Backbone as numpy.savetxt, mean C-alpha at the origin, in Angstrom:
# Nx Ny Nz CAx CAy CAz Cx Cy Cz
43.30 -18.60 66.09 42.89 -16.36 66.28 42.73 -16.51 64.48
43.23 -17.57 64.31 42.85 -16.63 62.58 41.88 -17.54 62.29
41.73 -18.80 62.17 40.59 -18.68 61.91 39.01 -17.79 62.10
39.31 -17.26 63.87 38.01 -16.55 63.54 38.04 -15.83 62.68
38.59 -15.32 62.87 39.36 -13.57 60.86 38.73 -14.14 60.26
39.47 -15.30 59.18 38.48 -15.30 58.03 37.58 -15.30 57.82
37.00 -16.47 59.65 35.60 -16.10 59.41 34.72 -15.76 59.35
35.33 -14.29 60.06 34.82 -13.03 59.96 34.46 -12.07 59.01
36.13 -12.36 58.36 36.24 -11.70 56.72 35.00 -12.26 55.92
35.12 -13.64 55.40 33.99 -14.57 54.67 32.77 -13.45 54.94
32.09 -13.52 56.17 30.59 -13.08 56.93 30.49 -11.69 55.75
31.74 -10.66 56.30 31.04 -9.25 56.29 31.77 -8.86 55.00
32.14 -10.09 53.37 31.84 -9.80 52.25 30.45 -9.83 52.07
29.36 -10.27 52.59 28.37 -10.79 51.56 27.50 -10.05 52.70
27.65 -8.52 53.14 26.61 -7.53 53.34 26.02 -7.49 52.93
24.89 -6.81 53.01 24.11 -5.76 51.27 23.42 -4.88 50.52
25.13 -4.06 51.67 25.28 -3.41 50.18 26.12 -3.78 49.96
26.97 -5.02 49.69 27.98 -5.72 48.45 26.97 -6.07 48.07
25.49 -6.60 48.70 24.59 -7.39 47.41 23.90 -6.77 46.82
24.03 -5.30 47.47 23.14 -4.99 46.52 24.10 -4.12 45.41
25.22 -4.02 45.78 26.58 -3.37 45.09 26.88 -4.54 43.92
26.33 -5.23 44.30 27.12 -6.06 42.40 25.21 -6.96 42.03
23.68 -6.00 42.27 22.65 -5.95 41.38 23.19 -4.47 40.71
23.75 -3.90 41.44 23.85 -2.41 40.57 24.80 -2.76 39.11
26.04 -2.98 39.74 26.92 -3.98 38.60 26.46 -4.27 37.49
25.16 -5.76 37.92 24.32 -6.15 36.92 23.99 -5.73 36.04
22.65 -3.99 36.94 22.47 -3.58 36.05 22.44 -2.15 34.64
23.96 -2.39 35.78 24.51 -1.65 34.72 24.60 -1.76 33.54
25.39 -3.42 33.66 25.68 -4.08 32.40 24.36 -4.29 31.36
23.50 -4.03 32.15 21.96 -4.59 30.64 21.73 -3.44 30.37
21.89 -2.30 31.13 22.10 -1.13 29.93 22.74 -0.62 29.08
24.13 -0.54 30.14 25.00 -0.68 28.77 25.42 -1.97 27.59
24.13 -2.82 27.65 23.80 -4.09 26.57 22.96 -2.75 25.85
22.00 -2.38 26.25 20.64 -1.96 25.55 20.88 -0.65 25.12
21.49 0.59 25.19 21.98 1.51 24.57 22.43 1.59 23.70
23.31 0.28 24.01 24.07 -0.07 22.77 23.95 -1.52 21.48
22.43 -1.36 21.78 20.78 -2.18 20.32 20.86 -0.79 20.07
20.43 0.07 21.22 19.73 1.50 20.42 20.32 2.12 19.76
21.63 2.11 19.68 22.67 2.91 19.26 23.27 2.27 18.13
23.07 0.47 17.89 22.88 0.00 16.44 22.68 0.35 15.67
21.00 -0.06 16.13 19.45 0.14 15.76 19.29 1.78 15.20
19.90 2.98 15.16 19.67 3.94 15.33 20.47 4.19 14.27
21.58 3.19 13.78 21.96 3.34 12.66 22.13 2.88 11.83
20.93 2.16 11.77 20.94 0.75 11.13 18.69 1.48 10.30
18.66 2.45 11.28 17.84 2.97 10.69 17.60 3.35 9.37
18.81 4.26 8.65 18.24 5.21 7.53 18.48 3.90 6.48
19.58 3.58 6.45 20.13 1.66 5.37 18.42 1.03 5.45
18.02 0.87 6.41 16.40 0.21 6.75 15.63 1.10 6.30
14.83 1.47 5.99 14.46 2.29 5.41 14.73 2.93 3.82
16.19 3.52 3.36 15.82 3.22 2.24 15.74 1.88 1.60
16.04 0.92 1.77 16.71 -0.79 1.89 14.82 -1.00 0.81
13.25 -0.10 2.42 12.32 -0.54 1.88 11.67 0.58 1.21
12.19 1.72 0.99 11.08 2.63 -0.59 12.44 1.80 -1.89
13.45 1.26 -1.67 14.01 1.12 -3.05 12.38 -0.59 -3.67
12.15 -1.23 -2.08 11.08 -1.84 -2.50 10.70 -1.73 -2.52
9.97 -1.45 -2.13 8.86 -0.25 -2.59 8.61 -0.33 -4.08
9.53 0.84 -4.38 9.55 1.18 -5.69 9.58 0.74 -6.40
10.80 -0.94 -6.31 10.88 -1.94 -7.39 9.49 -2.66 -7.66
8.09 -2.80 -6.57 7.23 -3.59 -6.50 6.31 -2.35 -7.05
6.54 -1.21 -6.99 5.38 -0.55 -7.86 6.01 -0.15 -9.87
6.63 -0.44 -10.14 7.27 -0.16 -11.76 7.47 -1.85 -11.64
7.45 -3.35 -10.96 6.98 -4.01 -11.58 5.65 -4.49 -12.14
4.41 -3.70 -10.92 3.44 -4.18 -11.43 2.90 -2.84 -11.66
3.77 -1.83 -12.63 2.66 -0.30 -13.45 3.08 -1.36 -15.29
3.73 -2.43 -14.54 4.72 -3.01 -15.80 4.02 -4.08 -16.79
3.06 -4.22 -15.09 2.83 -6.06 -16.29 1.20 -5.26 -17.27
1.67 -6.31 -17.74 0.01 -5.96 -19.09 -0.42 -7.69 -19.36
-2.24 -6.98 -19.58 -3.36 -8.33 -18.96 -3.07 -9.24 -20.33
-3.72 -9.89 -20.19 -3.57 -11.50 -21.82 -4.01 -10.74 -23.33
-5.63 -9.81 -23.08 -5.49 -8.64 -24.31 -4.83 -7.64 -24.41
-3.52 -7.07 -24.33 -2.70 -6.41 -23.96 -3.58 -4.83 -23.33
-4.03 -5.55 -22.45 -4.73 -3.11 -22.48 -3.61 -2.78 -21.41
-4.29 -1.60 -21.39 -2.91 -1.08 -20.99 -3.15 -1.75 -18.90
-2.20 -1.43 -17.90 -2.07 -2.09 -17.17 -2.87 -1.16 -16.03
-2.61 0.69 -16.15 -3.48 1.29 -15.52 -5.15 1.57 -16.30
-5.28 0.98 -16.99 -6.62 1.26 -17.60 -7.64 0.57 -17.01
-9.31 1.41 -16.69 -9.71 0.44 -15.61 -10.81 -0.30 -16.25
-10.63 -1.22 -15.28 -11.05 -3.09 -15.66 -12.59 -3.10 -15.58
-12.99 -3.53 -16.38 -14.89 -3.76 -15.90 -15.00 -4.65 -14.55
-15.37 -4.44 -14.16 -15.08 -4.31 -12.32 -16.68 -6.52 -12.75
-17.14 -6.39 -13.73 -17.86 -7.34 -13.82 -17.24 -9.12 -15.34
-15.40 -8.47 -15.01 -14.54 -9.29 -16.26 -13.71 -9.68 -15.03
-13.81 -9.37 -14.08 -12.69 -10.26 -12.60 -12.64 -11.51 -12.22
-14.08 -12.47 -12.52 -13.92 -13.91 -12.27 -14.81 -14.57 -13.93
-14.60 -14.01 -15.10 -14.53 -15.37 -16.13 -13.41 -15.43 -16.15
-13.86 -16.43 -16.88 -11.81 -16.99 -16.94 -12.34 -16.85 -18.27
-13.01 -16.83 -19.67 -12.59 -16.16 -20.89 -12.63 -14.86 -20.31
-11.72 -13.99 -21.87 -11.48 -13.14 -21.46 -11.52 -11.96 -22.74
-13.14 -12.43 -23.73 -14.18 -12.64 -24.43 -14.81 -10.93 -23.55
-15.46 -9.98 -23.97 -15.44 -9.06 -23.49 -17.30 -8.57 -23.47
-17.79 -8.41 -22.60 -18.99 -8.24 -21.26 -19.67 -7.69 -22.41
-21.53 -8.73 -21.90 -22.32 -8.02 -22.86 -22.62 -6.46 -22.60
-22.96 -5.56 -23.31 -23.22 -4.31 -22.37 -24.11 -4.20 -21.86
-24.98 -3.60 -20.21 -25.82 -3.61 -19.84 -26.57 -3.39 -19.83
-27.76 -3.24 -19.39 -30.11 -2.83 -20.13 -30.06 -2.06 -19.85
-29.05 -0.60 -18.60 -29.48 -0.25 -19.02 -28.61 0.78 -20.51
-27.41 0.39 -20.62 -26.56 1.27 -21.78 -26.85 0.73 -22.51
-28.49 -0.45 -23.02 -28.78 -0.39 -24.57 -30.06 0.25 -24.51
-30.64 0.19 -23.56 -31.89 1.34 -22.96 -31.31 2.66 -23.79
-30.13 3.70 -22.82 -29.99 4.91 -23.62 -29.50 4.58 -24.56
-28.60 3.72 -24.76 -28.56 4.35 -26.45 -29.17 4.27 -27.40
-30.60 3.78 -27.18 -31.81 3.74 -27.60 -32.12 4.94 -27.89
-32.55 5.98 -26.84 -33.31 7.62 -27.05 -31.96 7.64 -26.99
-30.43 7.33 -27.38 -30.19 8.86 -27.86 -30.35 8.16 -29.33
-30.35 7.45 -29.81 -30.43 7.27 -31.10 -32.57 7.45 -31.33
-33.52 7.46 -30.81 -34.50 8.93 -31.22 -34.25 9.59 -30.48
-33.36 9.61 -30.10 -33.77 11.54 -30.47 -32.50 12.77 -31.29
-31.67 11.52 -31.64 -31.45 12.02 -33.31 -31.36 12.40 -34.42
-33.05 11.25 -34.22 -34.19 10.63 -35.64 -34.74 11.52 -35.33
-34.66 11.85 -33.96 -36.02 13.13 -34.11 -34.79 14.81 -34.77
-33.84 15.25 -34.45 -33.13 16.45 -34.84 -33.20 16.59 -35.62
-33.47 15.77 -36.86 -32.92 14.29 -37.74 -34.37 15.66 -38.56
-34.57 15.22 -38.63 -36.57 15.06 -38.95 -36.57 16.53 -39.01
-36.24 17.37 -38.02 -36.56 18.13 -37.64 -35.51 19.22 -38.28
-34.60 19.06 -38.83 -33.96 20.22 -39.10 -34.39 19.21 -40.54
-34.59 18.48 -40.94 -34.69 18.13 -42.07 -36.35 19.21 -42.54
-37.07 18.86 -41.82 -38.81 20.09 -41.37 -38.55 21.44 -42.07
-37.44 22.58 -41.18 -36.79 23.36 -41.78 -36.65 23.85 -43.13
-35.60 22.80 -42.76 -34.87 23.07 -44.20 -36.20 22.90 -45.63
-36.82 22.17 -45.76 -37.84 22.29 -47.18 -39.25 23.41 -46.12
-39.04 23.72 -46.05 -40.23 25.04 -45.00 -39.38 25.82 -45.38
-38.12 26.30 -45.20 -37.71 27.12 -45.27 -37.69 27.17 -46.81
-36.63 26.18 -48.09 -36.52 26.63 -48.96 -37.76 26.66 -50.38
-38.92 25.79 -49.17 -40.03 25.43 -50.14 -40.82 27.55 -49.96
-41.40 28.19 -49.11 -41.26 29.87 -48.79 -40.23 30.44 -49.25
-39.12 30.49 -50.07 -38.12 31.37 -51.17 -38.65 30.88 -51.72
-39.53 30.40 -52.77 -39.96 29.73 -54.64 -41.06 30.15 -54.43
């Protein structure tokens, strides 16, 4: 009779409630591990943010301290036509810039002639 009872006890330990209890214990352990992992992440977040800020600051300082091949300021606006050129010689002025310079020169010559005309006739009228 004792054999029959032991069989009954082993079968009764594998009931659906016991299986659910085991699955709940496993789920609880998994959730505890996830909570611990999240707590660790929360504790490390400020340190990681500070490291990232320091790294970004260091990179910006290094970028600002670089000097070009001809010694120009790193913050100076570079000519977009120069970026693919191998030699560091300055580029020719654009045609538009050259024609603008011609018009400015002609305007200044005309203004000088107007001033000379005014002064000549102003002083000749007083004599």
